[in-house]
mmCIF file as Biopython writes it, N, C-alpha, C and O atoms, coordinates in Angstrom:
data_model
#
loop_
_atom_site.group_PDB
_atom_site.id
_atom_site.type_symbol
_atom_site.label_atom_id
_atom_site.label_alt_id
_atom_site.label_comp_id
_atom_site.label_asym_id
_atom_site.label_entity_id
_atom_site.label_seq_id
_atom_site.pdbx_PDB_ins_code
_atom_site.Cartn_x
_atom_site.Cartn_y
_atom_site.Cartn_z
_atom_site.occupancy
_atom_site.B_iso_or_equiv
_atom_site.auth_seq_id
_atom_site.auth_asym_id
_atom_site.pdbx_PDB_model_num
ATOM 1   N N  . MET A ? 1  ? 0.797   -1.214 -0.032 1.0 0.0 1  A 1 
ATOM 2   C CA . MET A ? 1  ? 0.038   -0.049 -0.058 1.0 0.0 1  A 1 
ATOM 3   C C  . MET A ? 1  ? 0.911   1.185  0.032  1.0 0.0 1  A 1 
ATOM 4   O O  . MET A ? 1  ? 1.701   1.352  0.960  1.0 0.0 1  A 1 
ATOM 5   N N  . PRO A ? 2  ? 0.743   2.055  -0.975 1.0 0.0 2  A 1 
ATOM 6   C CA . PRO A ? 2  ? 1.770   3.283  -1.055 1.0 0.0 2  A 1 
ATOM 7   C C  . PRO A ? 2  ? 1.259   4.125  0.103  1.0 0.0 2  A 1 
ATOM 8   O O  . PRO A ? 2  ? 2.111   4.704  0.778  1.0 0.0 2  A 1 
ATOM 9   N N  . TYR A ? 3  ? -0.076  4.274  0.430  1.0 0.0 3  A 1 
ATOM 10  C CA . TYR A ? 3  ? -0.307  5.271  1.454  1.0 0.0 3  A 1 
ATOM 11  C C  . TYR A ? 3  ? 0.426   4.921  2.803  1.0 0.0 3  A 1 
ATOM 12  O O  . TYR A ? 3  ? 0.990   5.795  3.461  1.0 0.0 3  A 1 
ATOM 13  N N  . SER A ? 4  ? 0.390   3.633  3.173  1.0 0.0 4  A 1 
ATOM 14  C CA . SER A ? 4  ? 0.999   3.242  4.416  1.0 0.0 4  A 1 
ATOM 15  C C  . SER A ? 4  ? 2.527   3.587  4.385  1.0 0.0 4  A 1 
ATOM 16  O O  . SER A ? 4  ? 3.130   4.006  5.372  1.0 0.0 4  A 1 
ATOM 17  N N  . ILE A ? 5  ? 3.113   3.366  3.120  1.0 0.0 5  A 1 
ATOM 18  C CA . ILE A ? 5  ? 4.673   3.628  2.941  1.0 0.0 5  A 1 
ATOM 19  C C  . ILE A ? 5  ? 4.709   5.245  3.286  1.0 0.0 5  A 1 
ATOM 20  O O  . ILE A ? 5  ? 5.460   5.639  4.178  1.0 0.0 5  A 1 
ATOM 21  N N  . ILE A ? 6  ? 3.979   6.052  2.645  1.0 0.0 6  A 1 
ATOM 22  C CA . ILE A ? 6  ? 3.859   7.394  3.001  1.0 0.0 6  A 1 
ATOM 23  C C  . ILE A ? 6  ? 3.918   7.897  4.450  1.0 0.0 6  A 1 
ATOM 24  O O  . ILE A ? 6  ? 4.790   8.613  4.942  1.0 0.0 6  A 1 
ATOM 25  N N  . VAL A ? 7  ? 2.769   7.360  5.072  1.0 0.0 7  A 1 
ATOM 26  C CA . VAL A ? 7  ? 2.640   7.474  6.561  1.0 0.0 7  A 1 
ATOM 27  C C  . VAL A ? 7  ? 3.876   7.130  7.307  1.0 0.0 7  A 1 
ATOM 28  O O  . VAL A ? 7  ? 4.348   7.908  8.136  1.0 0.0 7  A 1 
ATOM 29  N N  . THR A ? 8  ? 4.453   5.886  7.009  1.0 0.0 8  A 1 
ATOM 30  C CA . THR A ? 8  ? 5.508   5.333  7.686  1.0 0.0 8  A 1 
ATOM 31  C C  . THR A ? 8  ? 6.784   6.242  7.548  1.0 0.0 8  A 1 
ATOM 32  O O  . THR A ? 8  ? 7.494   6.484  8.524  1.0 0.0 8  A 1 
ATOM 33  N N  . SER A ? 9  ? 7.028   6.708  6.361  1.0 0.0 9  A 1 
ATOM 34  C CA . SER A ? 9  ? 8.229   7.655  6.125  1.0 0.0 9  A 1 
ATOM 35  C C  . SER A ? 9  ? 7.999   8.914  6.756  1.0 0.0 9  A 1 
ATOM 36  O O  . SER A ? 9  ? 8.910   9.553  7.282  1.0 0.0 9  A 1 
ATOM 37  N N  . TYR A ? 10 ? 6.651   9.343  6.715  1.0 0.0 10 A 1 
ATOM 38  C CA . TYR A ? 10 ? 6.322   10.752 7.312  1.0 0.0 10 A 1 
ATOM 39  C C  . TYR A ? 10 ? 6.770   10.653 8.835  1.0 0.0 10 A 1 
ATOM 40  O O  . TYR A ? 10 ? 7.489   11.470 9.410  1.0 0.0 10 A 1 
ATOM 41  N N  . CYS A ? 11 ? 6.177   9.425  9.420  1.0 0.0 11 A 1 
ATOM 42  C CA . CYS A ? 11 ? 6.477   9.336  10.837 1.0 0.0 11 A 1 
ATOM 43  C C  . CYS A ? 11 ? 7.935   9.188  11.216 1.0 0.0 11 A 1 
ATOM 44  O O  . CYS A ? 11 ? 8.402   9.593  12.281 1.0 0.0 11 A 1 
ATOM 45  N N  . TYR A ? 12 ? 8.638   8.557  10.234 1.0 0.0 12 A 1 
ATOM 46  C CA . TYR A ? 12 ? 10.109  8.481  10.481 1.0 0.0 12 A 1 
ATOM 47  C C  . TYR A ? 12 ? 10.809  9.817  10.495 1.0 0.0 12 A 1 
ATOM 48  O O  . TYR A ? 12 ? 11.643  10.156 11.334 1.0 0.0 12 A 1 
ATOM 49  N N  . VAL A ? 13 ? 10.377  10.550 9.463  1.0 0.0 13 A 1 
ATOM 50  C CA . VAL A ? 13 ? 10.977  11.957 9.279  1.0 0.0 13 A 1 
ATOM 51  C C  . VAL A ? 13 ? 10.584  12.785 10.485 1.0 0.0 13 A 1 
ATOM 52  O O  . VAL A ? 13 ? 11.364  13.608 10.964 1.0 0.0 13 A 1 
ATOM 53  N N  . LEU A ? 14 ? 9.390   12.571 10.968 1.0 0.0 14 A 1 
ATOM 54  C CA . LEU A ? 14 ? 8.762   13.345 12.169 1.0 0.0 14 A 1 
ATOM 55  C C  . LEU A ? 14 ? 9.684   13.046 13.410 1.0 0.0 14 A 1 
ATOM 56  O O  . LEU A ? 14 ? 10.060  13.942 14.166 1.0 0.0 14 A 1 
ATOM 57  N N  . GLN A ? 15 ? 9.996   11.809 13.555 1.0 0.0 15 A 1 
ATOM 58  C CA . GLN A ? 15 ? 10.786  11.436 14.726 1.0 0.0 15 A 1 
ATOM 59  C C  . GLN A ? 15 ? 12.203  11.946 14.588 1.0 0.0 15 A 1 
ATOM 60  O O  . GLN A ? 15 ? 12.765  12.401 15.585 1.0 0.0 15 A 1 
ATOM 61  N N  . LYS A ? 16 ? 12.829  11.900 13.396 1.0 0.0 16 A 1 
ATOM 62  C CA . LYS A ? 16 ? 14.198  12.332 13.231 1.0 0.0 16 A 1 
ATOM 63  C C  . LYS A ? 16 ? 14.344  13.863 13.378 1.0 0.0 16 A 1 
ATOM 64  O O  . LYS A ? 16 ? 15.239  14.334 14.080 1.0 0.0 16 A 1 
ATOM 65  N N  . CYS A ? 17 ? 13.463  14.638 12.713 1.0 0.0 17 A 1 
ATOM 66  C CA . CYS A ? 17 ? 13.545  16.160 12.947 1.0 0.0 17 A 1 
ATOM 67  C C  . CYS A ? 17 ? 12.286  16.726 13.170 1.0 0.0 17 A 1 
ATOM 68  O O  . CYS A ? 17 ? 11.655  17.395 12.351 1.0 0.0 17 A 1 
ATOM 69  N N  . ARG A ? 18 ? 11.879  16.381 14.521 1.0 0.0 18 A 1 
ATOM 70  C CA . ARG A ? 18 ? 10.661  16.835 15.015 1.0 0.0 18 A 1 
ATOM 71  C C  . ARG A ? 18 ? 10.649  18.379 15.045 1.0 0.0 18 A 1 
ATOM 72  O O  . ARG A ? 18 ? 9.751   19.043 14.527 1.0 0.0 18 A 1 
ATOM 73  N N  . THR A ? 19 ? 11.757  18.923 15.718 1.0 0.0 19 A 1 
ATOM 74  C CA . THR A ? 19 ? 11.670  20.435 15.860 1.0 0.0 19 A 1 
ATOM 75  C C  . THR A ? 19 ? 11.745  21.029 14.522 1.0 0.0 19 A 1 
ATOM 76  O O  . THR A ? 19 ? 11.247  22.149 14.406 1.0 0.0 19 A 1 
ATOM 77  N N  . PHE A ? 20 ? 12.267  20.496 13.510 1.0 0.0 20 A 1 
ATOM 78  C CA . PHE A ? 20 ? 12.321  21.226 12.338 1.0 0.0 20 A 1 
ATOM 79  C C  . PHE A ? 20 ? 10.962  21.111 11.618 1.0 0.0 20 A 1 
ATOM 80  O O  . PHE A ? 20 ? 10.573  22.058 10.935 1.0 0.0 20 A 1 
ATOM 81  N N  . ASN A ? 21 ? 10.247  20.027 11.738 1.0 0.0 21 A 1 
ATOM 82  C CA . ASN A ? 21 ? 8.950   19.905 11.217 1.0 0.0 21 A 1 
ATOM 83  C C  . ASN A ? 21 ? 8.109   20.887 12.044 1.0 0.0 21 A 1 
ATOM 84  O O  . ASN A ? 21 ? 7.368   21.657 11.433 1.0 0.0 21 A 1 
ATOM 85  N N  . LEU A ? 22 ? 8.160   20.922 13.287 1.0 0.0 22 A 1 
ATOM 86  C CA . LEU A ? 22 ? 7.184   21.929 13.964 1.0 0.0 22 A 1 
ATOM 87  C C  . LEU A ? 22 ? 7.442   23.252 13.507 1.0 0.0 22 A 1 
ATOM 88  O O  . LEU A ? 22 ? 6.483   24.016 13.396 1.0 0.0 22 A 1 
ATOM 89  N N  . PHE A ? 23 ? 8.727   23.689 13.191 1.0 0.0 23 A 1 
ATOM 90  C CA . PHE A ? 23 ? 8.933   24.983 12.773 1.0 0.0 23 A 1 
ATOM 91  C C  . PHE A ? 23 ? 8.408   25.225 11.422 1.0 0.0 23 A 1 
ATOM 92  O O  . PHE A ? 23 ? 7.963   26.335 11.131 1.0 0.0 23 A 1 
ATOM 93  N N  . ILE A ? 24 ? 8.435   24.176 10.509 1.0 0.0 24 A 1 
ATOM 94  C CA . ILE A ? 24 ? 7.772   24.476 9.219  1.0 0.0 24 A 1 
ATOM 95  C C  . ILE A ? 24 ? 6.244   24.552 9.427  1.0 0.0 24 A 1 
ATOM 96  O O  . ILE A ? 24 ? 5.571   25.338 8.759  1.0 0.0 24 A 1 
ATOM 97  N N  . ILE A ? 25 ? 5.728   23.786 10.297 1.0 0.0 25 A 1 
ATOM 98  C CA . ILE A ? 25 ? 4.260   23.917 10.503 1.0 0.0 25 A 1 
ATOM 99  C C  . ILE A ? 25 ? 3.925   25.288 10.940 1.0 0.0 25 A 1 
ATOM 100 O O  . ILE A ? 25 ? 2.988   25.917 10.447 1.0 0.0 25 A 1 
ATOM 101 N N  . ALA A ? 26 ? 4.780   25.795 11.969 1.0 0.0 26 A 1 
ATOM 102 C CA . ALA A ? 26 ? 4.580   26.932 12.603 1.0 0.0 26 A 1 
ATOM 103 C C  . ALA A ? 26 ? 4.679   28.092 11.532 1.0 0.0 26 A 1 
ATOM 104 O O  . ALA A ? 26 ? 3.824   28.975 11.574 1.0 0.0 26 A 1 
ATOM 105 N N  . MET A ? 27 ? 5.666   28.137 10.586 1.0 0.0 27 A 1 
ATOM 106 C CA . MET A ? 27 ? 5.782   29.110 9.528  1.0 0.0 27 A 1 
ATOM 107 C C  . MET A ? 27 ? 4.618   29.050 8.672  1.0 0.0 27 A 1 
ATOM 108 O O  . MET A ? 27 ? 4.140   30.112 8.274  1.0 0.0 27 A 1 
ATOM 109 N N  . VAL A ? 28 ? 4.080   27.909 8.324  1.0 0.0 28 A 1 
ATOM 110 C CA . VAL A ? 28 ? 2.928   27.711 7.425  1.0 0.0 28 A 1 
ATOM 111 C C  . VAL A ? 28 ? 1.695   28.367 8.219  1.0 0.0 28 A 1 
ATOM 112 O O  . VAL A ? 28 ? 1.037   29.215 7.616  1.0 0.0 28 A 1 
ATOM 113 N N  . VAL A ? 29 ? 1.397   28.081 9.326  1.0 0.0 29 A 1 
ATOM 114 C CA . VAL A ? 29 ? 0.230   28.692 10.145 1.0 0.0 29 A 1 
ATOM 115 C C  . VAL A ? 29 ? 0.448   30.304 10.130 1.0 0.0 29 A 1 
ATOM 116 O O  . VAL A ? 29 ? -0.467  31.055 9.793  1.0 0.0 29 A 1 
ATOM 117 N N  . VAL A ? 30 ? 1.633   30.741 10.491 1.0 0.0 30 A 1 
ATOM 118 C CA . VAL A ? 30 ? 1.963   32.130 10.517 1.0 0.0 30 A 1 
ATOM 119 C C  . VAL A ? 30 ? 1.605   32.771 9.079  1.0 0.0 30 A 1 
ATOM 120 O O  . VAL A ? 30 ? 0.922   33.793 9.013  1.0 0.0 30 A 1 
ATOM 121 N N  . LEU A ? 31 ? 2.067   32.160 8.011  1.0 0.0 31 A 1 
ATOM 122 C CA . LEU A ? 31 ? 1.785   32.677 6.723  1.0 0.0 31 A 1 
ATOM 123 C C  . LEU A ? 31 ? 0.423   32.656 6.318  1.0 0.0 31 A 1 
ATOM 124 O O  . LEU A ? 31 ? -0.049  33.573 5.645  1.0 0.0 31 A 1 
ATOM 125 N N  . PHE A ? 32 ? -0.334  31.532 6.734  1.0 0.0 32 A 1 
ATOM 126 C CA . PHE A ? 32 ? -1.622  31.618 6.538  1.0 0.0 32 A 1 
ATOM 127 C C  . PHE A ? 32 ? -2.540  32.580 7.158  1.0 0.0 32 A 1 
ATOM 128 O O  . PHE A ? 32 ? -3.437  33.155 6.542  1.0 0.0 32 A 1 
ATOM 129 N N  . PHE A ? 33 ? -2.240  32.752 8.577  1.0 0.0 33 A 1 
ATOM 130 C CA . PHE A ? 33 ? -2.950  33.712 9.298  1.0 0.0 33 A 1 
ATOM 131 C C  . PHE A ? 33 ? -2.530  35.180 8.874  1.0 0.0 33 A 1 
ATOM 132 O O  . PHE A ? 33 ? -3.387  36.054 9.004  1.0 0.0 33 A 1 
ATOM 133 N N  . SER A ? 34 ? -1.331  35.512 8.395  1.0 0.0 34 A 1 
ATOM 134 C CA . SER A ? 34 ? -0.925  36.835 8.045  1.0 0.0 34 A 1 
ATOM 135 C C  . SER A ? 34 ? -1.852  37.102 6.671  1.0 0.0 34 A 1 
ATOM 136 O O  . SER A ? 34 ? -2.462  38.150 6.460  1.0 0.0 34 A 1 
ATOM 137 N N  . ILE A ? 35 ? -1.832  36.010 5.839  1.0 0.0 35 A 1 
ATOM 138 C CA . ILE A ? 35 ? -2.589  36.423 4.570  1.0 0.0 35 A 1 
ATOM 139 C C  . ILE A ? 35 ? -4.085  36.528 4.740  1.0 0.0 35 A 1 
ATOM 140 O O  . ILE A ? 35 ? -4.710  37.346 4.066  1.0 0.0 35 A 1 
ATOM 141 N N  . HIS A ? 36 ? -4.752  35.660 5.695  1.0 0.0 36 A 1 
ATOM 142 C CA . HIS A ? 36 ? -6.094  35.725 5.844  1.0 0.0 36 A 1 
ATOM 143 C C  . HIS A ? 36 ? -6.531  36.625 6.982  1.0 0.0 36 A 1 
ATOM 144 O O  . HIS A ? 36 ? -7.741  36.838 7.059  1.0 0.0 36 A 1 
ATOM 145 N N  . THR A ? 37 ? -5.680  37.222 7.936  1.0 0.0 37 A 1 
ATOM 146 C CA . THR A ? 37 ? -6.356  38.044 9.009  1.0 0.0 37 A 1 
ATOM 147 C C  . THR A ? 37 ? -6.953  39.223 8.514  1.0 0.0 37 A 1 
ATOM 148 O O  . THR A ? 37 ? -7.995  39.595 9.054  1.0 0.0 37 A 1 
ATOM 149 N N  . GLU A ? 38 ? -6.441  39.922 7.514  1.0 0.0 38 A 1 
ATOM 150 C CA . GLU A ? 38 ? -7.023  41.127 7.205  1.0 0.0 38 A 1 
ATOM 151 C C  . GLU A ? 38 ? -8.417  40.812 6.586  1.0 0.0 38 A 1 
ATOM 152 O O  . GLU A ? 38 ? -9.339  41.613 6.739  1.0 0.0 38 A 1 
ATOM 153 N N  . GLN A ? 39 ? -8.568  39.747 5.945  1.0 0.0 39 A 1 
ATOM 154 C CA . GLN A ? 39 ? -9.856  39.494 5.295  1.0 0.0 39 A 1 
ATOM 155 C C  . GLN A ? 39 ? -10.736 39.108 6.500  1.0 0.0 39 A 1 
ATOM 156 O O  . GLN A ? 39 ? -11.847 39.640 6.524  1.0 0.0 39 A 1 
ATOM 157 N N  . ILE A ? 40 ? -10.397 38.213 7.569  1.0 0.0 40 A 1 
ATOM 158 C CA . ILE A ? 40 ? -11.106 37.875 8.655  1.0 0.0 40 A 1 
ATOM 159 C C  . ILE A ? 40 ? -11.589 39.104 9.453  1.0 0.0 40 A 1 
ATOM 160 O O  . ILE A ? 40 ? -12.754 39.156 9.847  1.0 0.0 40 A 1 
ATOM 161 N N  . CYS A ? 41 ? -10.679 40.123 9.700  1.0 0.0 41 A 1 
ATOM 162 C CA . CYS A ? 41 ? -11.067 41.312 10.259 1.0 0.0 41 A 1 
ATOM 163 C C  . CYS A ? 41 ? -12.086 42.110 9.499  1.0 0.0 41 A 1 
ATOM 164 O O  . CYS A ? 41 ? -13.033 42.623 10.096 1.0 0.0 41 A 1 
ATOM 165 N N  . PHE A ? 42 ? -11.943 42.222 8.327  1.0 0.0 42 A 1 
ATOM 166 C CA . PHE A ? 42 ? -12.997 42.887 7.356  1.0 0.0 42 A 1 
ATOM 167 C C  . PHE A ? 42 ? -14.337 42.359 7.602  1.0 0.0 42 A 1 
ATOM 168 O O  . PHE A ? 42 ? -15.316 43.045 7.896  1.0 0.0 42 A 1 
ATOM 169 N N  . ASN A ? 43 ? -14.307 40.921 7.442  1.0 0.0 43 A 1 
ATOM 170 C CA . ASN A ? 43 ? -15.596 40.274 7.469  1.0 0.0 43 A 1 
ATOM 171 C C  . ASN A ? 43 ? -16.311 40.498 8.897  1.0 0.0 43 A 1 
ATOM 172 O O  . ASN A ? 43 ? -17.532 40.615 8.995  1.0 0.0 43 A 1 
ATOM 173 N N  . PHE A ? 44 ? -15.414 40.547 10.009 1.0 0.0 44 A 1 
ATOM 174 C CA . PHE A ? 44 ? -15.925 40.796 11.378 1.0 0.0 44 A 1 
ATOM 175 C C  . PHE A ? 44 ? -16.552 42.102 11.491 1.0 0.0 44 A 1 
ATOM 176 O O  . PHE A ? 44 ? -17.635 42.251 12.058 1.0 0.0 44 A 1 
ATOM 177 N N  . ASN A ? 45 ? -15.894 43.050 10.962 1.0 0.0 45 A 1 
ATOM 178 C CA . ASN A ? 45 ? -16.301 44.494 10.973 1.0 0.0 45 A 1 
ATOM 179 C C  . ASN A ? 45 ? -17.438 44.688 10.254 1.0 0.0 45 A 1 
ATOM 180 O O  . ASN A ? 45 ? -18.311 45.446 10.676 1.0 0.0 45 A 1 
ATOM 181 N N  . ALA A ? 46 ? -17.561 44.011 9.058  1.0 0.0 46 A 1 
ATOM 182 C CA . ALA A ? 46 ? -18.805 44.330 8.252  1.0 0.0 46 A 1 
ATOM 183 C C  . ALA A ? 46 ? -19.990 43.647 8.952  1.0 0.0 46 A 1 
ATOM 184 O O  . ALA A ? 46 ? -21.077 44.225 8.994  1.0 0.0 46 A 1 
ATOM 185 N N  . GLN A ? 47 ? -19.834 42.563 9.446  1.0 0.0 47 A 1 
ATOM 186 C CA . GLN A ? 47 ? -20.864 41.715 10.342 1.0 0.0 47 A 1 
ATOM 187 C C  . GLN A ? 47 ? -21.299 42.647 11.578 1.0 0.0 47 A 1 
ATOM 188 O O  . GLN A ? 47 ? -22.461 42.667 11.986 1.0 0.0 47 A 1 
ATOM 189 N N  . CYS A ? 48 ? -20.445 43.284 12.041 1.0 0.0 48 A 1 
ATOM 190 C CA . CYS A ? 48 ? -20.600 43.988 13.408 1.0 0.0 48 A 1 
ATOM 191 C C  . CYS A ? 48 ? -21.476 45.241 12.952 1.0 0.0 48 A 1 
ATOM 192 O O  . CYS A ? 48 ? -22.543 45.512 13.503 1.0 0.0 48 A 1 
ATOM 193 N N  . LEU A ? 49 ? -20.931 45.994 11.886 1.0 0.0 49 A 1 
ATOM 194 C CA . LEU A ? 49 ? -21.778 47.086 11.392 1.0 0.0 49 A 1 
ATOM 195 C C  . LEU A ? 49 ? -23.120 46.753 11.005 1.0 0.0 49 A 1 
ATOM 196 O O  . LEU A ? 49 ? -24.046 47.527 11.247 1.0 0.0 49 A 1 
ATOM 197 N N  . TYR A ? 50 ? -23.329 45.406 10.288 1.0 0.0 50 A 1 
ATOM 198 C CA . TYR A ? 50 ? -24.636 45.125 10.001 1.0 0.0 50 A 1 
ATOM 199 C C  . TYR A ? 50 ? -25.487 44.887 11.001 1.0 0.0 50 A 1 
ATOM 200 O O  . TYR A ? 50 ? -26.668 45.215 10.893 1.0 0.0 50 A 1 
ATOM 201 N N  . MET A ? 51 ? -24.955 44.224 12.216 1.0 0.0 51 A 1 
ATOM 202 C CA . MET A ? 51 ? -25.787 44.048 13.355 1.0 0.0 51 A 1 
ATOM 203 C C  . MET A ? 51 ? -26.326 45.472 14.098 1.0 0.0 51 A 1 
ATOM 204 O O  . MET A ? 51 ? -27.431 45.746 14.566 1.0 0.0 51 A 1 
ATOM 205 N N  . GLU A ? 52 ? -25.124 46.230 14.010 1.0 0.0 52 A 1 
ATOM 206 C CA . GLU A ? 52 ? -25.548 47.629 14.582 1.0 0.0 52 A 1 
ATOM 207 C C  . GLU A ? 52 ? -26.744 48.220 13.693 1.0 0.0 52 A 1 
ATOM 208 O O  . GLU A ? 52 ? -27.702 48.749 14.257 1.0 0.0 52 A 1 
ATOM 209 N N  . GLN A ? 53 ? -26.687 48.137 12.492 1.0 0.0 53 A 1 
ATOM 210 C CA . GLN A ? 53 ? -27.686 48.847 11.629 1.0 0.0 53 A 1 
ATOM 211 C C  . GLN A ? 53 ? -28.962 48.273 11.793 1.0 0.0 53 A 1 
ATOM 212 O O  . GLN A ? 53 ? -29.964 48.989 11.793 1.0 0.0 53 A 1 
ATOM 213 N N  . THR A ? 54 ? -29.031 46.905 11.950 1.0 0.0 54 A 1 
ATOM 214 C CA . THR A ? 54 ? -30.412 46.191 12.116 1.0 0.0 54 A 1 
ATOM 215 C C  . THR A ? 54 ? -30.657 46.274 13.567 1.0 0.0 54 A 1 
ATOM 216 O O  . THR A ? 54 ? -31.682 45.705 13.943 1.0 0.0 54 A 1 
ATOM 217 N N  . SER A ? 55 ? -29.968 46.836 14.428 1.0 0.0 55 A 1 
ATOM 218 C CA . SER A ? 55 ? -30.300 46.957 15.838 1.0 0.0 55 A 1 
ATOM 219 C C  . SER A ? 55 ? -30.556 45.480 16.477 1.0 0.0 55 A 1 
ATOM 220 O O  . SER A ? 55 ? -31.328 45.323 17.423 1.0 0.0 55 A 1 
ATOM 221 N N  . GLN A ? 56 ? -29.945 44.578 15.962 1.0 0.0 56 A 1 
ATOM 222 C CA . GLN A ? 56 ? -30.070 43.307 16.455 1.0 0.0 56 A 1 
ATOM 223 C C  . GLN A ? 56 ? -28.989 43.135 17.899 1.0 0.0 56 A 1 
ATOM 224 O O  . GLN A ? 56 ? -29.372 42.613 18.947 1.0 0.0 56 A 1 
ATOM 225 N N  . MET A ? 57 ? -27.828 43.601 17.715 1.0 0.0 57 A 1 
ATOM 226 C CA . MET A ? 57 ? -26.791 43.656 18.701 1.0 0.0 57 A 1 
ATOM 227 C C  . MET A ? 57 ? -25.911 44.803 18.646 1.0 0.0 57 A 1 
ATOM 228 O O  . MET A ? 57 ? -24.871 44.684 17.998 1.0 0.0 57 A 1 
ATOM 229 N N  . PRO A ? 58 ? -26.194 45.998 19.284 1.0 0.0 58 A 1 
ATOM 230 C CA . PRO A ? 58 ? -25.360 46.909 19.141 1.0 0.0 58 A 1 
ATOM 231 C C  . PRO A ? 58 ? -24.191 46.932 20.073 1.0 0.0 58 A 1 
ATOM 232 O O  . PRO A ? 58 ? -24.055 47.859 20.871 1.0 0.0 58 A 1 
ATOM 233 N N  . ILE A ? 59 ? -23.335 45.929 19.996 1.0 0.0 59 A 1 
ATOM 234 C CA . ILE A ? 59 ? -22.179 45.690 20.714 1.0 0.0 59 A 1 
ATOM 235 C C  . ILE A ? 59 ? -20.934 46.397 20.479 1.0 0.0 59 A 1 
ATOM 236 O O  . ILE A ? 59 ? -20.168 46.742 21.379 1.0 0.0 59 A 1 
ATOM 237 N N  . CYS A ? 60 ? -20.743 46.616 19.143 1.0 0.0 60 A 1 
ATOM 238 C CA . CYS A ? 60 ? -19.424 47.315 18.816 1.0 0.0 60 A 1 
ATOM 239 C C  . CYS A ? 60 ? -19.333 48.705 19.442 1.0 0.0 60 A 1 
ATOM 240 O O  . CYS A ? 60 ? -18.390 48.978 20.185 1.0 0.0 60 A 1 
ATOM 241 N N  . ARG A ? 61 ? -20.306 49.604 19.153 1.0 0.0 61 A 1 
ATOM 242 C CA . ARG A ? 61 ? -20.214 50.775 19.716 1.0 0.0 61 A 1 
ATOM 243 C C  . ARG A ? 61 ? -20.235 50.948 21.273 1.0 0.0 61 A 1 
ATOM 244 O O  . ARG A ? 61 ? -19.592 51.768 21.928 1.0 0.0 61 A 1 
ATOM 245 N N  . GLU A ? 62 ? -21.143 49.965 21.740 1.0 0.0 62 A 1 
ATOM 246 C CA . GLU A ? 62 ? -21.178 49.960 23.170 1.0 0.0 62 A 1 
ATOM 247 C C  . GLU A ? 62 ? -19.776 49.660 23.851 1.0 0.0 62 A 1 
ATOM 248 O O  . GLU A ? 62 ? -19.401 50.257 24.860 1.0 0.0 62 A 1 
ATOM 249 N N  . GLU A ? 63 ? -19.136 48.815 23.294 1.0 0.0 63 A 1 
ATOM 250 C CA . GLU A ? 63 ? -17.714 48.483 23.904 1.0 0.0 63 A 1 
ATOM 251 C C  . GLU A ? 63 ? -16.719 49.758 23.857 1.0 0.0 63 A 1 
ATOM 252 O O  . GLU A ? 63 ? -16.093 50.140 24.846 1.0 0.0 63 A 1 
ATOM 253 N N  . THR A ? 64 ? -16.654 50.355 22.612 1.0 0.0 64 A 1 
ATOM 254 C CA . THR A ? 64 ? -15.872 51.549 22.444 1.0 0.0 64 A 1 
ATOM 255 C C  . THR A ? 64 ? -16.253 52.642 23.433 1.0 0.0 64 A 1 
ATOM 256 O O  . THR A ? 64 ? -15.417 53.377 23.958 1.0 0.0 64 A 1 
ATOM 257 N N  . ARG A ? 65 ? -17.630 52.712 23.668 1.0 0.0 65 A 1 
ATOM 258 C CA . ARG A ? 65 ? -18.249 53.749 24.684 1.0 0.0 65 A 1 
ATOM 259 C C  . ARG A ? 65 ? -17.722 53.585 25.924 1.0 0.0 65 A 1 
ATOM 260 O O  . ARG A ? 65 ? -17.252 54.525 26.566 1.0 0.0 65 A 1 
ATOM 261 N N  . ASP A ? 66 ? -17.776 52.149 26.419 1.0 0.0 66 A 1 
ATOM 262 C CA . ASP A ? 66 ? -17.361 51.764 27.662 1.0 0.0 66 A 1 
ATOM 263 C C  . ASP A ? 66 ? -15.920 52.076 27.911 1.0 0.0 66 A 1 
ATOM 264 O O  . ASP A ? 66 ? -15.542 52.556 28.980 1.0 0.0 66 A 1 
ATOM 265 N N  . MET A ? 67 ? -15.081 51.786 26.871 1.0 0.0 67 A 1 
ATOM 266 C CA . MET A ? 67 ? -13.746 51.989 26.929 1.0 0.0 67 A 1 
ATOM 267 C C  . MET A ? 67 ? -13.536 53.458 27.221 1.0 0.0 67 A 1 
ATOM 268 O O  . MET A ? 67 ? -12.891 53.827 28.203 1.0 0.0 67 A 1 
ATOM 269 N N  . ASN A ? 68 ? -14.119 54.337 26.309 1.0 0.0 68 A 1 
ATOM 270 C CA . ASN A ? 68 ? -13.853 55.749 26.604 1.0 0.0 68 A 1 
ATOM 271 C C  . ASN A ? 68 ? -14.320 56.292 27.913 1.0 0.0 68 A 1 
ATOM 272 O O  . ASN A ? 68 ? -13.730 57.225 28.457 1.0 0.0 68 A 1 
ATOM 273 N N  . ASP A ? 69 ? -15.406 55.700 28.439 1.0 0.0 69 A 1 
ATOM 274 C CA . ASP A ? 69 ? -16.044 56.200 29.643 1.0 0.0 69 A 1 
ATOM 275 C C  . ASP A ? 69 ? -14.967 55.768 30.799 1.0 0.0 69 A 1 
ATOM 276 O O  . ASP A ? 69 ? -14.823 56.530 31.755 1.0 0.0 69 A 1 
ATOM 277 N N  . THR A ? 70 ? -14.284 54.678 30.732 1.0 0.0 70 A 1 
ATOM 278 C CA . THR A ? 70 ? -13.373 54.235 31.732 1.0 0.0 70 A 1 
ATOM 279 C C  . THR A ? 70 ? -12.090 55.055 31.619 1.0 0.0 70 A 1 
ATOM 280 O O  . THR A ? 70 ? -11.402 55.325 32.603 1.0 0.0 70 A 1 
ATOM 281 N N  . ARG A ? 71 ? -11.812 55.422 30.426 1.0 0.0 71 A 1 
ATOM 282 C CA . ARG A ? 71 ? -10.543 56.295 30.423 1.0 0.0 71 A 1 
ATOM 283 C C  . ARG A ? 71 ? -10.851 57.629 31.009 1.0 0.0 71 A 1 
ATOM 284 O O  . ARG A ? 71 ? -10.017 58.161 31.741 1.0 0.0 71 A 1 
ATOM 285 N N  . ARG A ? 72 ? -12.102 58.269 30.716 1.0 0.0 72 A 1 
ATOM 286 C CA . ARG A ? 72 ? -12.315 59.689 31.239 1.0 0.0 72 A 1 
ATOM 287 C C  . ARG A ? 72 ? -12.494 59.604 32.682 1.0 0.0 72 A 1 
ATOM 288 O O  . ARG A ? 72 ? -11.936 60.457 33.373 1.0 0.0 72 A 1 
ATOM 289 N N  . GLY A ? 73 ? -13.292 58.566 33.312 1.0 0.0 73 A 1 
ATOM 290 C CA . GLY A ? 73 ? -13.570 58.466 34.737 1.0 0.0 73 A 1 
ATOM 291 C C  . GLY A ? 73 ? -12.403 58.099 35.492 1.0 0.0 73 A 1 
ATOM 292 O O  . GLY A ? 73 ? -12.474 57.974 36.715 1.0 0.0 73 A 1 
#
């Protein structure tokens, strides 16, 4: 079975250079998040503004207002 050979060799490599593998995985994750963070933030802000406009959940401005009040007081 070629799949089991791939898994076995991958496990062998993982045991031999575990730290290097973790470093590669961390780099991939960091790259993925740095690419997608902007889009995620944009989507979250758009959803937030939509909730405010429909008056379902006016949380975004409430939080900033509370933060401003604590700074003043």
